[in-house]
PQR file with spaces between the fields and no chain letter, atoms N, CA, C, O and H, PARSE charges and radii, in Angstrom:
ATOM       1  N    MET     1      67.196   68.846  154.214 -0.4000 1.5000
ATOM       2  CA   MET     1      67.285   70.279  154.049 -0.0000 2.0000
ATOM       3  C    MET     1      67.756   70.586  152.626  0.5500 1.7000
ATOM       4  O    MET     1      68.615   69.888  152.087 -0.5500 1.4000
ATOM       5  N    ALA     2      67.201   71.613  152.033 -0.4000 1.5000
ATOM       6  CA   ALA     2      67.538   71.985  150.662 -0.0000 2.0000
ATOM       7  C    ALA     2      68.891   72.682  150.619  0.5500 1.7000
ATOM       8  O    ALA     2      69.351   73.262  151.603 -0.5500 1.4000
ATOM       9  H    ALA     2      66.503   72.180  152.471  0.4000 1.0000
ATOM      10  N    GLU     3      69.491   72.607  149.483 -0.4000 1.5000
ATOM      11  CA   GLU     3      70.793   73.250  149.261 -0.0000 2.0000
ATOM      12  C    GLU     3      70.586   74.764  149.134  0.5500 1.7000
ATOM      13  O    GLU     3      69.720   75.191  148.370 -0.5500 1.4000
ATOM      14  H    GLU     3      69.117   72.136  148.684  0.4000 1.0000
ATOM      15  N    PRO     4      71.343   75.574  149.849 -0.5600 1.5000
ATOM      16  CA   PRO     4      71.188   77.033  149.720  0.2800 2.0000
ATOM      17  C    PRO     4      71.665   77.503  148.340  0.5500 1.7000
ATOM      18  O    PRO     4      72.596   76.942  147.763 -0.5500 1.4000
ATOM      19  N    ILE     5      71.001   78.547  147.829 -0.4000 1.5000
ATOM      20  CA   ILE     5      71.378   79.069  146.519 -0.0000 2.0000
ATOM      21  C    ILE     5      71.898   80.485  146.665  0.5500 1.7000
ATOM      22  O    ILE     5      71.536   81.205  147.596 -0.5500 1.4000
ATOM      23  H    ILE     5      70.245   79.003  148.299  0.4000 1.0000
ATOM      24  N    ASN     6      72.730   80.864  145.754 -0.4000 1.5000
ATOM      25  CA   ASN     6      73.257   82.223  145.714 -0.0000 2.0000
ATOM      26  C    ASN     6      72.262   83.062  144.913  0.5500 1.7000
ATOM      27  O    ASN     6      72.072   82.832  143.718 -0.5500 1.4000
ATOM      28  H    ASN     6      73.024   80.279  144.998  0.4000 1.0000
ATOM      29  N    LEU     7      71.637   84.021  145.562 -0.4000 1.5000
ATOM      30  CA   LEU     7      70.596   84.811  144.898 -0.0000 2.0000
ATOM      31  C    LEU     7      71.164   85.676  143.778  0.5500 1.7000
ATOM      32  O    LEU     7      70.477   85.921  142.786 -0.5500 1.4000
ATOM      33  H    LEU     7      71.791   84.208  146.532  0.4000 1.0000
ATOM      34  N    ASN     8      72.391   86.139  143.912 -0.4000 1.5000
ATOM      35  CA   ASN     8      73.000   86.930  142.838 -0.0000 2.0000
ATOM      36  C    ASN     8      73.164   86.088  141.576  0.5500 1.7000
ATOM      37  O    ASN     8      72.890   86.557  140.471 -0.5500 1.4000
ATOM      38  H    ASN     8      72.950   85.940  144.717  0.4000 1.0000
ATOM      39  N    LYS     9      73.611   84.846  141.745 -0.4000 1.5000
ATOM      40  CA   LYS     9      73.778   83.968  140.581 -0.0000 2.0000
ATOM      41  C    LYS     9      72.429   83.634  139.958  0.5500 1.7000
ATOM      42  O    LYS     9      72.315   83.563  138.735 -0.5500 1.4000
ATOM      43  H    LYS     9      73.833   84.466  142.643  0.4000 1.0000
ATOM      44  N    ALA    10      71.417   83.431  140.774 -0.4000 1.5000
ATOM      45  CA   ALA    10      70.087   83.125  140.253 -0.0000 2.0000
ATOM      46  C    ALA    10      69.540   84.317  139.477  0.5500 1.7000
ATOM      47  O    ALA    10      68.959   84.149  138.404 -0.5500 1.4000
ATOM      48  H    ALA    10      71.510   83.489  141.768  0.4000 1.0000
ATOM      49  N    ARG    11      69.724   85.515  140.015 -0.4000 1.5000
ATOM      50  CA   ARG    11      69.244   86.727  139.344 -0.0000 2.0000
ATOM      51  C    ARG    11      69.959   86.923  138.014  0.5500 1.7000
ATOM      52  O    ARG    11      69.329   87.257  137.011 -0.5500 1.4000
ATOM      53  H    ARG    11      70.196   85.652  140.886  0.4000 1.0000
ATOM      54  N    LYS    12      71.269   86.717  138.005 -0.4000 1.5000
ATOM      55  CA   LYS    12      72.040   86.889  136.774 -0.0000 2.0000
ATOM      56  C    LYS    12      71.685   85.821  135.741  0.5500 1.7000
ATOM      57  O    LYS    12      71.647   86.107  134.544 -0.5500 1.4000
ATOM      58  H    LYS    12      71.780   86.446  138.820  0.4000 1.0000
ATOM      59  N    ALA    13      71.430   84.611  136.190 -0.4000 1.5000
ATOM      60  CA   ALA    13      71.045   83.542  135.262 -0.0000 2.0000
ATOM      61  C    ALA    13      69.694   83.846  134.632  0.5500 1.7000
ATOM      62  O    ALA    13      69.498   83.615  133.439 -0.5500 1.4000
ATOM      63  H    ALA    13      71.462   84.379  137.162  0.4000 1.0000
ATOM      64  N    ARG    14      68.755   84.367  135.434 -0.4000 1.5000
ATOM      65  CA   ARG    14      67.446   84.721  134.897 -0.0000 2.0000
ATOM      66  C    ARG    14      67.561   85.864  133.891  0.5500 1.7000
ATOM      67  O    ARG    14      66.892   85.855  132.858 -0.5500 1.4000
ATOM      68  H    ARG    14      68.914   84.554  136.403  0.4000 1.0000
ATOM      69  N    ALA    15      68.414   86.852  134.195 -0.4000 1.5000
ATOM      70  CA   ALA    15      68.617   87.970  133.275 -0.0000 2.0000
ATOM      71  C    ALA    15      69.261   87.499  131.976  0.5500 1.7000
ATOM      72  O    ALA    15      68.910   87.974  130.896 -0.5500 1.4000
ATOM      73  H    ALA    15      68.958   86.859  135.034  0.4000 1.0000
ATOM      74  N    GLN    16      70.198   86.570  132.082 -0.4000 1.5000
ATOM      75  CA   GLN    16      70.866   86.045  130.887 -0.0000 2.0000
ATOM      76  C    GLN    16      69.873   85.287  130.010  0.5500 1.7000
ATOM      77  O    GLN    16      69.913   85.400  128.785 -0.5500 1.4000
ATOM      78  H    GLN    16      70.483   86.184  132.959  0.4000 1.0000
ATOM      79  N    THR    17      68.990   84.523  130.628 -0.4000 1.5000
ATOM      80  CA   THR    17      67.969   83.790  129.870 -0.0000 2.0000
ATOM      81  C    THR    17      67.038   84.766  129.144  0.5500 1.7000
ATOM      82  O    THR    17      66.687   84.550  127.984 -0.5500 1.4000
ATOM      83  H    THR    17      68.958   84.432  131.623  0.4000 1.0000
ATOM      84  N    ALA    18      66.648   85.826  129.825 -0.4000 1.5000
ATOM      85  CA   ALA    18      65.783   86.824  129.203 -0.0000 2.0000
ATOM      86  C    ALA    18      66.497   87.513  128.044  0.5500 1.7000
ATOM      87  O    ALA    18      65.889   87.780  127.007 -0.5500 1.4000
ATOM      88  H    ALA    18      66.934   86.001  130.767  0.4000 1.0000
ATOM      89  N    ALA    19      67.785   87.801  128.216 -0.4000 1.5000
ATOM      90  CA   ALA    19      68.555   88.444  127.152 -0.0000 2.0000
ATOM      91  C    ALA    19      68.689   87.530  125.948  0.5500 1.7000
ATOM      92  O    ALA    19      68.609   87.990  124.809 -0.5500 1.4000
ATOM      93  H    ALA    19      68.279   87.585  129.058  0.4000 1.0000
ATOM      94  N    LYS    20      68.892   86.251  126.184 -0.4000 1.5000
ATOM      95  CA   LYS    20      68.996   85.296  125.074 -0.0000 2.0000
ATOM      96  C    LYS    20      67.677   85.196  124.316  0.5500 1.7000
ATOM      97  O    LYS    20      67.670   85.088  123.089 -0.5500 1.4000
ATOM      98  H    LYS    20      68.957   85.877  127.109  0.4000 1.0000
ATOM      99  N    THR    21      66.571   85.231  125.037 -0.4000 1.5000
ATOM     100  CA   THR    21      65.258   85.183  124.389 -0.0000 2.0000
ATOM     101  C    THR    21      65.032   86.423  123.532  0.5500 1.7000
ATOM     102  O    THR    21      64.533   86.330  122.410 -0.5500 1.4000
ATOM     103  H    THR    21      66.577   85.319  126.033  0.4000 1.0000
ATOM     104  N    ALA    22      65.400   87.579  124.065 -0.4000 1.5000
ATOM     105  CA   ALA    22      65.243   88.821  123.300 -0.0000 2.0000
ATOM     106  C    ALA    22      66.159   88.821  122.082  0.5500 1.7000
ATOM     107  O    ALA    22      65.766   89.288  121.013 -0.5500 1.4000
ATOM     108  H    ALA    22      65.805   87.655  124.976  0.4000 1.0000
ATOM     109  N    ALA    23      67.372   88.304  122.229 -0.4000 1.5000
ATOM     110  CA   ALA    23      68.302   88.245  121.106 -0.0000 2.0000
ATOM     111  C    ALA    23      67.776   87.327  120.011  0.5500 1.7000
ATOM     112  O    ALA    23      67.921   87.619  118.824 -0.5500 1.4000
ATOM     113  H    ALA    23      67.692   87.924  123.097  0.4000 1.0000
ATOM     114  N    LYS    24      67.174   86.235  120.406 -0.4000 1.5000
ATOM     115  CA   LYS    24      66.611   85.310  119.418 -0.0000 2.0000
ATOM     116  C    LYS    24      65.487   85.973  118.636  0.5500 1.7000
ATOM     117  O    LYS    24      65.390   85.811  117.420 -0.5500 1.4000
ATOM     118  H    LYS    24      67.057   85.997  121.371  0.4000 1.0000
ATOM     119  N    ALA    25      64.637   86.721  119.336 -0.4000 1.5000
ATOM     120  CA   ALA    25      63.549   87.425  118.667 -0.0000 2.0000
ATOM     121  C    ALA    25      64.099   88.495  117.723  0.5500 1.7000
ATOM     122  O    ALA    25      63.566   88.681  116.630 -0.5500 1.4000
ATOM     123  H    ALA    25      64.716   86.852  120.324  0.4000 1.0000
ATOM     124  N    ASN    26      65.141   89.188  118.124 -0.4000 1.5000
ATOM     125  CA   ASN    26      65.741   90.213  117.265 -0.0000 2.0000
ATOM     126  C    ASN    26      66.420   89.605  116.052  0.5500 1.7000
ATOM     127  O    ASN    26      66.401   90.197  114.973 -0.5500 1.4000
ATOM     128  H    ASN    26      65.574   89.037  119.012  0.4000 1.0000
ATOM     129  N    ARG    27      67.017   88.435  116.209 -0.4000 1.5000
ATOM     130  CA   ARG    27      67.633   87.771  115.053 -0.0000 2.0000
ATOM     131  C    ARG    27      66.580   87.432  114.019  0.5500 1.7000
ATOM     132  O    ARG    27      66.819   87.560  112.818 -0.5500 1.4000
ATOM     133  H    ARG    27      67.033   87.954  117.086  0.4000 1.0000
ATOM     134  N    VAL    28      65.419   87.001  114.475 -0.4000 1.5000
ATOM     135  CA   VAL    28      64.335   86.678  113.543 -0.0000 2.0000
ATOM     136  C    VAL    28      63.822   87.944  112.877  0.5500 1.7000
ATOM     137  O    VAL    28      63.555   87.963  111.675 -0.5500 1.4000
ATOM     138  H    VAL    28      65.225   86.897  115.451  0.4000 1.0000
ATOM     139  N    ARG    29      63.686   89.006  113.672 -0.4000 1.5000
ATOM     140  CA   ARG    29      63.087   90.236  113.144 -0.0000 2.0000
ATOM     141  C    ARG    29      64.044   91.035  112.271  0.5500 1.7000
ATOM     142  O    ARG    29      63.633   91.554  111.233 -0.5500 1.4000
ATOM     143  H    ARG    29      63.903   88.991  114.648  0.4000 1.0000
ATOM     144  N    PHE    30      65.295   91.146  112.660 -0.4000 1.5000
ATOM     145  CA   PHE    30      66.238   92.008  111.954 -0.0000 2.0000
ATOM     146  C    PHE    30      67.340   91.252  111.231  0.5500 1.7000
ATOM     147  O    PHE    30      68.152   91.874  110.545 -0.5500 1.4000
ATOM     148  H    PHE    30      65.628   90.724  113.504  0.4000 1.0000
ATOM     149  N    GLY    31      67.395   89.958  111.359 -0.4000 1.5000
ATOM     150  CA   GLY    31      68.536   89.196  110.876 -0.0000 2.0000
ATOM     151  C    GLY    31      68.498   88.871  109.399  0.5500 1.7000
ATOM     152  O    GLY    31      68.321   87.713  109.020 -0.5500 1.4000
ATOM     153  H    GLY    31      66.736   89.453  111.917  0.4000 1.0000
ATOM     154  N    ARG    32      68.660   89.868  108.572 -0.4000 1.5000
ATOM     155  CA   ARG    32      68.747   89.650  107.136 -0.0000 2.0000
ATOM     156  C    ARG    32      70.103   90.123  106.659  0.5500 1.7000
ATOM     157  O    ARG    32      70.635   91.121  107.145 -0.5500 1.4000
ATOM     158  H    ARG    32      68.803   90.809  108.880  0.4000 1.0000
ATOM     159  N    THR    33      70.657   89.398  105.704 -0.4000 1.5000
ATOM     160  CA   THR    33      71.957   89.781  105.180 -0.0000 2.0000
ATOM     161  C    THR    33      71.809   90.988  104.258  0.5500 1.7000
ATOM     162  O    THR    33      70.704   91.334  103.841 -0.5500 1.4000
ATOM     163  H    THR    33      70.225   88.587  105.309  0.4000 1.0000
ATOM     164  N    LYS    34      72.920   91.612  103.951 -0.4000 1.5000
ATOM     165  CA   LYS    34      72.898   92.778  103.077 -0.0000 2.0000
ATOM     166  C    LYS    34      72.385   92.386  101.689  0.5500 1.7000
ATOM     167  O    LYS    34      71.665   93.154  101.052 -0.5500 1.4000
ATOM     168  H    LYS    34      73.818   91.331  104.289  0.4000 1.0000
ATOM     169  N    ALA    35      72.752   91.204  101.229 -0.4000 1.5000
ATOM     170  CA   ALA    35      72.291   90.742   99.925 -0.0000 2.0000
ATOM     171  C    ALA    35      70.773   90.576   99.911  0.5500 1.7000
ATOM     172  O    ALA    35      70.114   90.968   98.948 -0.5500 1.4000
ATOM     173  H    ALA    35      73.337   90.580  101.746  0.4000 1.0000
ATOM     174  N    GLU    36      70.221   90.003  100.965 -0.4000 1.5000
ATOM     175  CA   GLU    36      68.770   89.835  101.030 -0.0000 2.0000
ATOM     176  C    GLU    36      68.060   91.179  101.058  0.5500 1.7000
ATOM     177  O    GLU    36      67.025   91.350  100.413 -0.5500 1.4000
ATOM     178  H    GLU    36      70.756   89.685  101.748  0.4000 1.0000
ATOM     179  N    ARG    37      68.613   92.140  101.810 -0.4000 1.5000
ATOM     180  CA   ARG    37      68.003   93.468  101.850 -0.0000 2.0000
ATOM     181  C    ARG    37      68.047   94.131  100.484  0.5500 1.7000
ATOM     182  O    ARG    37      67.067   94.748  100.066 -0.5500 1.4000
ATOM     183  H    ARG    37      69.453   92.001  102.334  0.4000 1.0000
ATOM     184  N    SER    38      69.177   94.013   99.775 -0.4000 1.5000
ATOM     185  CA   SER    38      69.286   94.659   98.466 -0.0000 2.0000
ATOM     186  C    SER    38      68.354   94.001   97.450  0.5500 1.7000
ATOM     187  O    SER    38      67.779   94.685   96.604 -0.5500 1.4000
ATOM     188  H    SER    38      69.973   93.512  100.114  0.4000 1.0000
ATOM     189  N    VAL    39      68.204   92.696   97.529 -0.4000 1.5000
ATOM     190  CA   VAL    39      67.298   92.005   96.612 -0.0000 2.0000
ATOM     191  C    VAL    39      65.866   92.451   96.843  0.5500 1.7000
ATOM     192  O    VAL    39      65.138   92.723   95.888 -0.5500 1.4000
ATOM     193  H    VAL    39      68.672   92.140   98.216  0.4000 1.0000
ATOM     194  N    SER    40      65.458   92.529   98.096 -0.4000 1.5000
ATOM     195  CA   SER    40      64.086   92.941   98.363 -0.0000 2.0000
ATOM     196  C    SER    40      63.868   94.405   97.976  0.5500 1.7000
ATOM     197  O    SER    40      62.776   94.770   97.541 -0.5500 1.4000
ATOM     198  H    SER    40      66.049   92.308   98.871  0.4000 1.0000
ATOM     199  N    LYS    41      64.893   95.244   98.129 -0.4000 1.5000
ATOM     200  CA   LYS    41      64.776   96.641   97.718 -0.0000 2.0000
ATOM     201  C    LYS    41      64.612   96.730   96.203  0.5500 1.7000
ATOM     202  O    LYS    41      63.784   97.500   95.717 -0.5500 1.4000
ATOM     203  H    LYS    41      65.780   94.947   98.482  0.4000 1.0000
ATOM     204  N    LEU    42      65.391   95.948   95.452 -0.4000 1.5000
ATOM     205  CA   LEU    42      65.269   95.948   93.996 -0.0000 2.0000
ATOM     206  C    LEU    42      63.901   95.438   93.555  0.5500 1.7000
ATOM     207  O    LEU    42      63.309   95.972   92.617 -0.5500 1.4000
ATOM     208  H    LEU    42      66.064   95.322   95.847  0.4000 1.0000
ATOM     209  N    GLU    43      63.399   94.406   94.230 -0.4000 1.5000
ATOM     210  CA   GLU    43      62.076   93.885   93.889 -0.0000 2.0000
ATOM     211  C    GLU    43      60.991   94.938   94.132  0.5500 1.7000
ATOM     212  O    GLU    43      60.064   95.074   93.334 -0.5500 1.4000
ATOM     213  H    GLU    43      63.880   93.972   94.992  0.4000 1.0000
ATOM     214  N    ALA    44      61.108   95.668   95.217 -0.4000 1.5000
ATOM     215  CA   ALA    44      60.127   96.712   95.516 -0.0000 2.0000
ATOM     216  C    ALA    44      60.200   97.830   94.481  0.5500 1.7000
ATOM     217  O    ALA    44      59.169   98.338   94.041 -0.5500 1.4000
ATOM     218  H    ALA    44      61.862   95.558   95.866  0.4000 1.0000
ATOM     219  N    GLU    45      61.410   98.212   94.095 -0.4000 1.5000
ATOM     220  CA   GLU    45      61.565   99.249   93.066 -0.0000 2.0000
ATOM     221  C    GLU    45      60.982   98.790   91.742  0.5500 1.7000
ATOM     222  O    GLU    45      60.308   99.566   91.066 -0.5500 1.4000
ATOM     223  H    GLU    45      62.248   97.800   94.453  0.4000 1.0000
ATOM     224  N    ASN    46      61.228   97.537   91.354 -0.4000 1.5000
ATOM     225  CA   ASN    46      60.684   97.009   90.108 -0.0000 2.0000
ATOM     226  C    ASN    46      59.161   96.966   90.155  0.5500 1.7000
ATOM     227  O    ASN    46      58.505   97.271   89.159 -0.5500 1.4000
ATOM     228  H    ASN    46      61.776   96.906   91.904  0.4000 1.0000
ATOM     229  N    ALA    47      58.593   96.590   91.298 -0.4000 1.5000
ATOM     230  CA   ALA    47      57.141   96.552   91.421 -0.0000 2.0000
ATOM     231  C    ALA    47      56.562   97.954   91.317  0.5500 1.7000
ATOM     232  O    ALA    47      55.532   98.149   90.673 -0.5500 1.4000
ATOM     233  H    ALA    47      59.127   96.342   92.107  0.4000 1.0000
ATOM     234  N    ALA    48      57.203   98.924   91.935 -0.4000 1.5000
ATOM     235  CA   ALA    48      56.719  100.304   91.851 -0.0000 2.0000
ATOM     236  C    ALA    48      56.830  100.828   90.426  0.5500 1.7000
ATOM     237  O    ALA    48      55.935  101.532   89.958 -0.5500 1.4000
ATOM     238  H    ALA    48      58.040   98.766   92.459  0.4000 1.0000
ATOM     239  N    ARG    49      57.894  100.501   89.741 -0.4000 1.5000
ATOM     240  CA   ARG    49      58.080  100.927   88.360 -0.0000 2.0000
ATOM     241  C    ARG    49      57.019  100.297   87.460  0.5500 1.7000
ATOM     242  O    ARG    49      56.473  100.965   86.581 -0.5500 1.4000
ATOM     243  H    ARG    49      58.621   99.929   90.121  0.4000 1.0000
ATOM     244  N    ALA    50      56.725   99.015   87.677 -0.4000 1.5000
ATOM     245  CA   ALA    50      55.708   98.329   86.879 -0.0000 2.0000
ATOM     246  C    ALA    50      54.333   98.939   87.127  0.5500 1.7000
ATOM     247  O    ALA    50      53.530   99.063   86.203 -0.5500 1.4000
ATOM     248  H    ALA    50      57.167   98.473   88.391  0.4000 1.0000
ATOM     249  N    LEU    51      54.064   99.316   88.359 -0.4000 1.5000
ATOM     250  CA   LEU    51      52.790   99.946   88.668 -0.0000 2.0000
ATOM     251  C    LEU    51      52.677  101.313   88.001  0.5500 1.7000
ATOM     252  O    LEU    51      51.615  101.671   87.493 -0.5500 1.4000
ATOM     253  H    LEU    51      54.716   99.215   89.110  0.4000 1.0000
ATOM     254  N    ASP    52      53.766  102.076   88.001 -0.4000 1.5000
ATOM     255  CA   ASP    52      53.758  103.389   87.364 -0.0000 2.0000
ATOM     256  C    ASP    52      53.546  103.272   85.853  0.5500 1.7000
ATOM     257  O    ASP    52      52.905  104.136   85.254 -0.5500 1.4000
ATOM     258  H    ASP    52      54.629  101.785   88.413  0.4000 1.0000
ATOM     259  N    ARG    53      54.077  102.213   85.231 -0.4000 1.5000
ATOM     260  CA   ARG    53      53.927  102.042   83.784 -0.0000 2.0000
ATOM     261  C    ARG    53      52.480  101.747   83.404  0.5500 1.7000
ATOM     262  O    ARG    53      52.044  102.088   82.304 -0.5500 1.4000
ATOM     263  H    ARG    53      54.598  101.512   85.718  0.4000 1.0000
ATOM     264  N    THR    54      51.728  101.107   84.317 -0.4000 1.5000
ATOM     265  CA   THR    54      50.363  100.720   83.966 -0.0000 2.0000
ATOM     266  C    THR    54      49.327  101.777   84.327  0.5500 1.7000
ATOM     267  O    THR    54      48.145  101.597   84.035 -0.5500 1.4000
ATOM     268  H    THR    54      52.083  100.829   85.210  0.4000 1.0000
ATOM     269  N    LYS    55      49.738  102.869   84.951 -0.4000 1.5000
ATOM     270  CA   LYS    55      48.800  103.920   85.313 -0.0000 2.0000
ATOM     271  C    LYS    55      48.381  104.709   84.074  0.5500 1.7000
ATOM     272  O    LYS    55      49.163  104.920   83.147 -0.5500 1.4000
ATOM     273  H    LYS    55      50.698  103.016   85.189  0.4000 1.0000
ATOM     274  N    ARG    56      47.139  105.128   84.093 -0.4000 1.5000
ATOM     275  CA   ARG    56      46.639  105.965   83.027 -0.0000 2.0000
ATOM     276  C    ARG    56      46.785  107.414   83.409  0.5500 1.7000
ATOM     277  O    ARG    56      46.692  107.774   84.582 -0.5500 1.4000
ATOM     278  H    ARG    56      46.504  104.957   84.846  0.4000 1.0000
ATOM     279  N    GLU    57      47.013  108.233   82.426 -0.4000 1.5000
ATOM     280  CA   GLU    57      47.055  109.679   82.655 -0.0000 2.0000
ATOM     281  C    GLU    57      45.677  110.232   82.301  0.5500 1.7000
ATOM     282  O    GLU    57      45.164  109.954   81.217 -0.5500 1.4000
ATOM     283  H    GLU    57      47.089  107.941   81.473  0.4000 1.0000
ATOM     284  N    ASP    58      45.083  110.994   83.178 -0.4000 1.5000
ATOM     285  CA   ASP    58      43.757  111.560   82.917 -0.0000 2.0000
ATOM     286  C    ASP    58      43.863  112.910   82.288  0.5500 1.7000
ATOM     287  O    ASP    58      42.845  113.538   81.997 -0.5500 1.4000
ATOM     288  H    ASP    58      45.500  111.220   84.059  0.4000 1.0000
């Protein structure tokens, strides 16, 4: 005969696993440090400035 399981514990364990998976995905998607964000912002500003300098005025 199989060992009986506690359905509440099984449900909570499944929910915890799902939460950990979602947290891992969010760390990949949003997990950048403030320094990395500021560097990428400066790079974007420099690229936009360089593009504006090369535009011709009609």
